[in-house]
N, C-alpha and C positions, 0 to 999 in steps of 0.2 A: 539909397540903400537897398540891397537885395539879400535874400535869404533862401536857404534850402531846408527842407523838413525831411528827416529820416525816421522811419518807424522800424523798430528792430524786434524780430520774433518770428520763429518758424510758423507759429499759429496763424500769422497774417498771410504767409505765402501759400499755405494749404487751404485757406478759406475757412479755418475753424472759427475765427472771429472776424468781425467786420472792423476795418480800420476807421474809427471815428476820431482818433487823436489828431491825425494830420489835417482833417477837415476843420476841426475846432481851432487848431493853432494857426492855420492859414487865414481863417476868418478874422482872428484877433490881430494878427500881424498886418493884414491888409488895412485895418482901421487906423493903424499908425502911419500909413503911407509907405509901408515896406512892400517891395515887389517880390513875389515868390518866383525864384529862379527854377526850382525843381522840387518835386516830392518823390520819395523813393521808399520802398519797403524792402528790407534785406534780412537775411538769415542772421541768427544770433551766434555767429562764429567770429573768432578773432580776425580771420582773413577777410570776411565780408565787411566787418566794421572798419578795419584799418584801410582797406582798399577804397572804401566809400569816402572816408575822411580825406584821404590823399587826393582823390579825384576832385574834391570840392575846395581843396586848399587854395586860397587866394583868388578863386573864381567868384566867391560870394563873401559878403561881409559877416554873415551870421549863419551858423548851422545849428539847428535844434534837433536833437535826437530824443526819442522816447523809447523806453523798454530796455530790458536786459540788465537792470541794476539790482536784481534780487540776490538773495543770499545762497541760492541753490546752485548746483554744479552746472545746470544748463544755461545759466546767465553768464555770458562771456564778455560783456561790454567793458567792465572795469579792467579786465586783463588786456583788452585791446587798447584801452586808453593809456595805460602805463607803457605799453609797447610803442604806441604811436608818438607819445609825447616824451619818450625816453625818461620815464618817471618811475616811482615806486610807491607801493601802498604803505601808508602809516596809519596807526590807530589814533583817531581823533577823540580825545576824552570828552569834548562837549557833545559830539555826536553820540558817543557811547552812553552818556548820561541821558540824553534824549530818548534813545532807543530803549534803554533800561526802564525809564519811567513809563514809556508807552506800553511796553510789554507787560510790566508788572501792575500798572494801575488800570489800564484799559482792558487788557486781555486776562489780567489777574492770574498769571502763571509765572514761574521762574524763567529768567532769561537763559537761553542756551548759547553754546559757543557759536552755533551757526547764526544766531541773531546778532551776536557781538561782531561778527564779520561785516555787518552793515556799517560799522564805524571805521572800517578800513577803507581809506580814501586816498586818491592820488595826492602826493605831497604838494604839487604845484596848483592844485585846484582850489578855487574859491568855493566855500561850502555855504549852502543855504538850507537850514533845517526844513524838513517836510513834516509839518505838525500833524498831518493826517496819516503818515506812514513812516516806515523805518528807512527807506532809501532816500538819502539826501540829494539835492540838486548839486551838480558839479559844473563849474565854469572854468574853462581854460582858453588861453589865447595862444595862437601860433602864427607868427608873422602877421599877415593882414586879416586873418579870420578868427572870429570868436566862436568857440564851440560850447554849447550848453547841453548837458545831458540830464534828462528828466525821467522820473519813474513812468512806467507804462500804464499804471492804474488810472483810468480816466479822471476820477474825482480828485485824486492827488495831483495829477498833471494840471488840471484846470485851475486849481487853487494857486499853484506855483506860477502859472502863466499870468493870471490876472493880478495877483498880488505882488509879484516880484519881476517877472520877465518883461512885461510891458513897461513898467516904470524904468527898468534898466535900459531898455532900448531908447526911451525918451531922453534919458540922461547921458547916454554915451554915443548915440548915432544921430546923424542929420537925416531927417526924412522930409519928403515932399508932401504937400497937400494932395489929396486924392479924392476923386468923385466918380461914382458909378451911377448910371441911370439905365433902367431897362424898359424898353417898349415891347409889349406883347402883341403879336399879330396872329390871326387865325384864318384858316380857309385859303391860304396861299402858300405855295411851295417855296422852298429856299431859293431855287434858281430863278424863278419868275420874280420873286420879291427882289432879288439882287439886281435884276434888269430894271425894274421900275424905280429903284432908289439909287441908281448908278450915280447920277449927278449929285444927289444929296450926300452920298457916301464920300465922293471926291471932295466936297466942301468940308466934310468933317476932317479929312486928312490934312487939308490945307490949314486947319485950325488946331492941329496936333491933338485931335480926338480920335482914339482908336475905336473900331467897331468890331464886335464879335457876333457871329450868327450862331444861335443856340437852338437847333431844331428840337421840337418835342412832338408828341402825338397830336396831329391836327394843326400845328402852327409853328411859329418861329419866334423866339425871344431875340431882341436886338439889344446888346449891352454896350452902351457908350461909356468910355473910360477916359478921364482926363487927369493929368498930373501937372502941378505947378507950384508956385511959391505962395499964391494967395487963394484961400479956399473960396471966398465969395466970387472972385473973378472966374475961376474955372467952372463953378456952378452956373454962373450967369451965361457963359458961352455955351455950355451943354444945353441948358434950358432953352436957349434961343433956337437951337437946331431941333430940339424936341417939338417945339411949337410949329416948326415948318413941316414936320413929317406928314401931316394930314394932306398936304398938297401933292403928295407923290403916290399914295395908294388910296383906294376907296375906303370910306369910313367903316363899312361893314367888315373890312378885314383888320380893323384895329380893335383889339380887345381892351387894351389899356395903354395910356401914355404915361401913367403914374406908377412906374416900377412894376415888378413882377406881380401878375394877377392871373389866377387860373380861371378856366371857363366855368367851373362849378361855382366859384366864388362870385363871379359876375352875374351868372344866372340867378343865384340865390339872392343877391342884392336887388336885382330887378323885381323878383317875385315879392320880396318884402316891401320894397319901396312902393309898389303899386297895389298892395293889399290883395294879391292873388292867393288862391288856394290850389295846391297841386296834389294829385293822386297818381300812383304808378302801378301798372300791371306788368309783371315780368314773367317770361318763360325761361329761355336758355340763359339769361343773364343772372338768374338765381338770386335776386335781391341786391345785386351789386350796384345797380343804378340808384335804388332807394338809399343804399348806404352812402353813396356820394353826397346826397342831400343831408342825410342825418348827421354826418360828421361836421357839418358847418354849424358853429355856435348860433343859436337863435332860430334853428330850422323849424321849431314848433310854430312860428308865426305864419308859415305858409305850407308846410308839409302835413297833409291830412292823414296819409297812410299809404301802404303798398300791399300788393297781393302777389304771391309767387304761384302762378298757375302753370306748373311745369308740364303736367300731363295734359293730353288733349281733352280728356273728360272733365278735368278741373276747369278748363276754360268755358266749357258748356255749363257746368253746374254753378260756378261762382260768378262768372262774368256774363252769363246769358248769350254766349256766342252761339249762333244758329248752326245746328248740325249740317243743314243744307249748304251753308256758306263754306264749311270745312270740306264737305264732300265735293263741292263744285270747284273750289279754288285751291284747296290744300290748307293745312293748318299753318303753313309758312306762306303767308300771302298778305298783301296790303289789306285785302278785305277783312281778314281775320284780325289783323292788327288794329284796324279801325273799330271793329265791334268790341274788341278787348278794351280799347281806350274809352269807348262810350260807356261800357259796363262799369269800369272802375271809377269814372267820373261821377256816375249816378250813385254808386255805392257810398262814396265818400262826400257827395255833394260838393264837388270841386269844380271850379270854372276852367281849370287846366289839368290835363292828364297826358301821360306818356305810356306807351306799351312797347314791348319787345317780343318778337317771336322769330325763331330761326333754327337752322341746322348748324350748330357750332362745330360739329365733327368730334372725333375723326371719322365716325360712321354716321349714316343717315338714321333718323328717328322715325317719327310717324309720317314724314313727308318725303316724297320722291325728289324734291328740288335738290340742286347741287349743294354739296357740303360747303359751308361758308356763306350761304345765302341768308340774309337777315332782312326782316321787315320791321319797320318802326312806325307806330301810330302816334299822332298828336291831336289832342282835343283842345280847342281854344275858344272859349266863349260861344259854344254851340257849333262851331265849325270843326270839321275833321280833315286830317291830312294823313296820307300814307306814303311811305317811300321804301323802295327795295335797294339793298346794297349787296354786292358780291365782295366778301372780305377775305376770301382765301383760307389759309391755314397758317399757323396752328390754332388750336382751340382758344388758347389764352389770348392770342392776338385778335381773334374774332370778337370775343367778349369785350375786350378793351376798346376796340374800334367802334363797336356797336354803341357802347355807352357814350363815347365821344360824339358820334353822329346824332344820337338822341338829344344830347345837350345842345349841340349846334343847331339842330332844327328848332328847338325851343328858343334858343338865344336869338336866332334870326327873326322868329315870329314876334318876340318881345320887342326887339329893336324896330321892326316895321310898324308895330302898333303904336309905339311911342312917337314915331315920326309922323 
């Protein structure tokens, strides 16, 4: 079974709101074994809606549309429905009763004529009441395709999907078992990774397992997908190849074999597991590195604290960075990053510390080093390390990459120490 998801509304096209509806629907459909053929956002016009429905007719088994069912003049979806299905609007008394009760009991005001128009529905449609709103769900079938129209309000849509649409799919469509598994790699580019796992990937194809490369900052997710008649069988085959993956790339490039895991989550787990205490001194990253740790549940077990020493003088006053070091090497240097990391480790009595100093741009600050130059310091059980990176521009990219490199430096040290 395959499906298409259509979100309707000009507000989606101009970026006024973010489309979360299609993401939620896709995730829920995927759990049933349904394959998503297409996702599309379109304008709320009769022409856009009817052309879209026509383009998907008989190409997919199911089309789910959200939005455009409201009572105001800018909502054109119902008009498009009656045109496309050669239908007419009729007033449904059960829907009218529901809408009246909702307006008068919940909103405690008299129902208006425009509210009553919510009870005007296509005569051929199967109706499902929307207990959280006034726009009902509409279901129509044309030739080989079923069309379901849902309200665009997210909490109304989610209720209808979970309580009614998913059970409907289970009862009326034949779906396959489906299994996804994600391997997370770091420190290796997509093309080099593809070269190293070439034979492994070919073996996947021979066993009807598809592989998707999903690059992210500093790494690549590999998503394995299998479809079949038996859930246990496809899981067993996928897990067999996951176990073989370590034979193809170095272990330090494997962040997780057990589905999606972020670098900050892995680092935080290692810190907690080994009873480490970490402190952080930041300059141009402005507290963003510390924030990455603090948003992980249970961070208080290892995160001692952080200091934002943005100005050069604050590094001297708060972290005891030597003026001579700054004068001799520049405030953006490994030497200063190391003195910063020593200072913050001492302040918070931490056995691990990180520091950042750099020129994020777009113009130079207190240092003459090139814009995009970043220095990161690491303190680990009395030993210090410093590393310099040239991260280019724009400013947001420099900050994001610097945080990644800091976490990666710490991750590699934690892994080396455990080994």
